[in-house]
C-alpha positions in Angstrom: 108.2 120.0 131.5 108.2 116.8 133.6 104.7 117.5 134.8 103.5 117.8 131.2 105.1 114.5 130.3 103.6 112.7 133.3 100.2 114.2 132.6 100.3 113.0 129.0 102.2 109.8 129.5 99.3 107.6 128.2 99.0 109.6 125.0 102.7 109.5 124.4 102.9 105.7 124.9 99.9 105.0 122.7 101.3 107.3 120.0 104.7 105.7 120.1 103.2 102.2 119.8 101.1 103.3 116.8 104.1 104.9 115.2 106.1 101.7 115.5 103.2 99.7 114.0 103.0 102.1 111.0 106.8 101.9 110.5 106.7 98.1 110.6 103.9 97.9 108.1 105.6 100.3 105.7 108.9 98.4 106.1 107.1 95.1 105.3 105.5 96.6 102.2 108.9 97.9 101.0 110.6 94.5 101.6 107.8 92.7 99.8 108.0 95.2 96.8 111.8 94.7 96.6 111.3 90.9 96.5 108.9 91.3 93.5 105.8 90.7 95.5 102.5 92.5 95.4 102.1 95.3 98.0 98.3 95.4 97.8 97.9 92.0 99.5 96.2 90.1 96.6 97.4 88.1 93.7 98.2 89.7 90.3 96.3 87.2 88.2 93.4 89.0 86.6 94.3 92.3 88.2 93.8 95.4 86.0 96.5 97.4 87.8 99.1 94.6 87.7 101.4 96.6 85.3 101.5 99.5 87.7 102.5 97.6 90.8 105.0 95.1 89.3 108.5 95.8 87.9 
């Protein structure tokens, strides 16, 4: 088991970092949505889908 972990340590570290980034992005989107902001990254003026992303 230890030899497998050592042999794949690079992959494990990169995967953990990517997982943390994804979790941080999703958490940021959830916080922004709860504060009434847009989760798509653009403003809502003139947006056809505004009613579906706002409360």
